[in-house]
VEXTIZA-406729 format. One record per residue: residue number from 1; z, y, x of N, C-alpha, C, O in turn. Coordinates in nm, 4 decimals. Layout:
REM VEXTIZA-406729
 nudren      n_Z      n_Y      n_X     ca_Z     ca_Y     ca_X      c_Z      c_Y      c_X      o_Z      o_Y      o_X
    NUM        Z        Y        X        Z        Y        X        Z        Y        X        Z        Y        X
...
REM end
This chain:
REM VEXTIZA-406729
 nudren      n_Z      n_Y      n_X     ca_Z     ca_Y     ca_X      c_Z      c_Y      c_X      o_Z      o_Y      o_X
      1   3.4164   7.6347   8.4522   3.5570   7.5990   8.4552   3.5865   7.5073   8.5733   3.5007   7.4326   8.6204
      2   3.7064   7.5154   8.6174   3.7507   7.4325   8.7296   3.7888   7.2938   8.6800   3.8397   7.2779   8.5690
      3   3.7638   7.1948   8.7628   3.8002   7.0581   8.7249   3.9301   7.0162   8.7937   3.9487   6.8988   8.8258
      4   4.0194   7.1120   8.8161   4.1475   7.0841   8.8796   4.2376   7.0101   8.7826   4.2509   7.0483   8.6663
      5   4.2995   6.9032   8.8321   4.3872   6.8214   8.7491   4.5306   6.8367   8.7979   4.5569   6.8287   8.9179
      6   4.6222   6.8585   8.7063   4.7634   6.8662   8.7410   4.8145   6.7243   8.7635   4.8054   6.6391   8.6751
      7   4.8685   6.6999   8.8829   4.9177   6.5663   8.9159   5.0605   6.5476   8.8685   5.1392   6.6421   8.8637
      8   5.0921   6.4245   8.8336   5.2292   6.3888   8.8011   5.3047   6.3688   8.9317   5.2432   6.3478   9.0362
      9   5.4357   6.3749   8.9267   5.5188   6.3621   9.0461   5.4910   6.2325   9.1210   5.4881   6.2309   9.2441
     10   5.4705   6.1242   9.0473   5.4448   5.9938   9.1094   5.3108   5.9913   9.1832   5.2926   5.9124   9.2759
     11   5.2180   6.0765   9.1429   5.0843   6.0787   9.2017   5.0758   6.1616   9.3305   4.9721   6.1613   9.3969
     12   5.1822   6.2315   9.3660   5.1796   6.3180   9.4832   5.1905   6.2412   9.6143   5.1545   6.2940   9.7195
     13   5.2390   6.1187   9.6099   5.2486   6.0381   9.7307   5.3563   6.0855   9.8267   5.3407   6.0727   9.9481
     14   5.4638   6.1394   9.7751   5.5726   6.1875   9.8604   5.6564   6.0709   9.9102   5.6679   5.9679   9.8438
     15   5.7148   6.0887  10.0283   5.8008   5.9840  10.0837   5.9439   6.0057  10.0358   5.9810   6.1161   9.9960
     16   6.0242   5.8988  10.0401   6.1628   5.9120   9.9962   6.2486   5.9717  10.1087   6.2019   5.9880  10.2214
     17   6.3729   6.0034  10.0768   6.4624   6.0720  10.1697   6.4872   5.9891  10.2953   6.4849   6.0428  10.4061
     18   6.5108   5.8600  10.2796   6.5381   5.7747  10.3959   6.4185   5.7687  10.4903   6.4354   5.7737  10.6121
     19   6.2996   5.7583  10.4357   6.1788   5.7566  10.5185   6.1622   5.8897  10.5907   6.1226   5.8929  10.7072
     20   6.1925   5.9999  10.5216   6.1831   6.1324  10.5841   6.2799   6.1446  10.7012   6.2444   6.1981  10.8062
     21   6.4019   6.0951  10.6831   6.5020   6.1022  10.7912   6.4582   6.0230  10.9135   6.4885   6.0615  11.0265
     22   6.3876   5.9133  10.8923   6.3431   5.8281  11.0026   6.2123   5.8758  11.0664   6.1719   5.8235  11.1702
     23   6.1464   5.9739  11.0058   6.0203   6.0246  11.0589   6.0465   6.1036  11.1869   6.1370   6.1870  11.1897
     24   5.9692   6.0791  11.2930   5.9888   6.1557  11.4173   5.9681   6.3058  11.3931   5.8731   6.3468  11.3263
     25   6.0575   6.3856  11.4481   6.0516   6.5307  11.4316   5.9859   6.5957  11.5533   5.9843   6.5388  11.6625
     26   5.9324   6.7147  11.5329   5.8733   6.7932  11.6414   5.9884   6.8537  11.7219   6.0789   6.9127  11.6629
     27   5.9876   6.8408  11.8547   6.1001   6.8902  11.9356   6.1005   7.0430  11.9486   6.0791   7.0982  12.0565
     28   6.1255   7.1088  11.8362   6.1319   7.2549  11.8322   6.2647   7.2933  11.7693   6.3074   7.2332  11.6708
     29   6.3299   7.3941  11.8268   6.4539   7.4465  11.7714   6.4285   7.5881  11.7211   6.3740   7.6717  11.7931
     30   6.4684   7.6143  11.5969   6.4576   7.7477  11.5381   6.5971   7.8091  11.5399   6.6927   7.7470  11.4932
     31   6.6098   7.9305  11.5933   6.7380   8.0001  11.5987   6.7317   8.1198  11.5047   6.6445   8.2057  11.5174
     32   6.8253   8.1242  11.4100   6.8360   8.2378  11.3182   6.9590   8.3180  11.3593   7.0717   8.2707  11.3443
     33   6.9385   8.4379  11.4104   7.0476   8.5214  11.4600   7.0600   8.6464  11.3737   6.9703   8.7306  11.3705
     34   7.1716   8.6568  11.3045   7.2012   8.7727  11.2194   7.0961   8.7962  11.1108   7.0604   8.9105  11.0823
     35   7.0478   8.6897  11.0515   6.9592   8.7014  10.9351   7.0494   8.7236  10.8143   7.1337   8.6391  10.7841
     36   7.0335   8.8335  10.7463   7.1267   8.8701  10.6393   7.0933   8.8065  10.5043   7.1832   8.7805  10.4244
     37   6.9684   8.7818  10.4790   6.9267   8.7356  10.3467   6.9312   8.5833  10.3355   6.8672   8.5125  10.4131
     38   7.0066   8.5347  10.2392   7.0129   8.3907  10.2128   6.8764   8.3381  10.1678   6.8434   8.2220  10.1919
     39   6.7977   8.4230  10.1028   6.6629   8.3822  10.0605   6.5756   8.3516  10.1819   6.5001   8.2543  10.1817
     40   6.5860   8.4348  10.2853   6.5080   8.4112  10.4066   6.5553   8.2859  10.4798   6.4742   8.2113  10.5346
     41   6.6854   8.2631  10.4806   6.7394   8.1422  10.5441   6.6863   8.0189  10.4717   6.6443   7.9223  10.5355
     42   6.6880   8.0220  10.3398   6.6353   7.9101  10.2618   6.4876   7.8865  10.2885   6.4429   7.7721  10.2971
     43   6.4120   7.9950  10.3015   6.2689   7.9823  10.3302   6.2460   7.9160  10.4654   6.1551   7.8343  10.4799
     44   6.3279   7.9506  10.5645   6.3145   7.8891  10.6968   6.3487   7.7409  10.6896   6.2808   7.6593  10.7519
     45   6.4530   7.7043  10.6147   6.4892   7.5631  10.6002   6.3762   7.4840  10.5345   6.3431   7.3742  10.5794
     46   6.3172   7.5386  10.4293   6.2080   7.4687  10.3611   6.0857   7.4558  10.4515   6.0202   7.3516  10.4542
     47   6.0557   7.5618  10.5250   5.9421   7.5580  10.6175   5.9663   7.4576  10.7293   5.8760   7.3829  10.7670
     48   6.0884   7.4559  10.7823   6.1220   7.3606  10.8885   6.1086   7.2168  10.8387   6.0612   7.1299  10.9119
     49   6.1495   7.1917  10.7162   6.1314   7.0575  10.6585   5.9837   7.0222  10.6474   5.9431   6.9105  10.6794
     50   5.9045   7.1171  10.6024   5.7615   7.0910  10.5831   5.6906   7.0600  10.7146   5.5966   6.9805  10.7174
     51   5.7354   7.1226  10.8236   5.6698   7.1037  10.9530   5.7465   7.0097  11.0456   5.7165   7.0012  11.1647
     52   5.8463   6.9388  10.9905   5.9241   6.8394  11.0651   5.9890   6.8973  11.1907   5.9882   6.8342  11.2964
     53   6.0449   7.0173  11.1787   6.1144   7.0810  11.2903   6.2463   7.0076  11.3140   6.3159   6.9712  11.2192
     54   6.2795   6.9865  11.4399   6.3946   6.9046  11.4772   6.5290   6.9691  11.4450   6.6205   6.9006  11.3994
     55   6.5424   7.1007  11.4680   6.6754   7.1605  11.4620   6.6679   7.3071  11.4218   6.5739   7.3781  11.4576
     56   6.7704   7.3521  11.3454   6.7877   7.4931  11.3120   6.9289   7.5315  11.3539   7.0252   7.4631  11.3192
     57   6.9412   7.6409  11.4285   7.0721   7.6903  11.4707   7.0951   7.8250  11.4035   7.0096   7.9134  11.4090
     58   7.2119   7.8400  11.3396   7.2482   7.9643  11.2724   7.3521   8.0374  11.3569   7.4536   7.9789  11.3946
     59   7.3271   8.1656  11.3869   7.4167   8.2449  11.4713   7.4558   8.3737  11.4000   7.3911   8.4166  11.3044
     60   7.5626   8.4335  11.4490   7.6039   8.5640  11.3987   7.6428   8.5586  11.2525   7.7159   8.4692  11.2097
     61   7.5934   8.6551  11.1760   7.6310   8.6654  11.0345   7.5354   8.5900  10.9429   7.5410   8.6064  10.8210
     62   7.4493   8.5089  10.9989   7.3531   8.4334  10.9183   7.4279   8.3431  10.8210   7.5103   8.2624  10.8640
     63   7.4012   8.3546  10.6901   7.4707   8.2701  10.5926   7.4269   8.1243  10.6026   7.3132   8.0937  10.6382
     64   7.5206   8.0355  10.5701   7.4918   7.8918  10.5722   7.4611   7.8436  10.4315   7.5290   7.8831  10.3366
     65   7.3595   7.7586  10.4163   7.3317   7.7012  10.2841   7.4482   7.6126  10.2394   7.5227   7.5602  10.3222
     66   7.4626   7.5969  10.1100   7.5727   7.5115  10.0602   7.5570   7.3666  10.0996   7.6413   7.2837  10.0650
REM end
């Protein structure tokens, strides 16, 4: 059996929103041009957050998150 332990939210060591905003970002811009699926747009936003991407630009018919 595996000895994997499920961590509680407090044990994950995540930073708060203000600290995240002040964290230096990687100078990369992601451009989404005519991406039709809102699911794909959301995935790009989550990935960009995870990798500290500086900017996302939405063009054409790409839907905007709420």
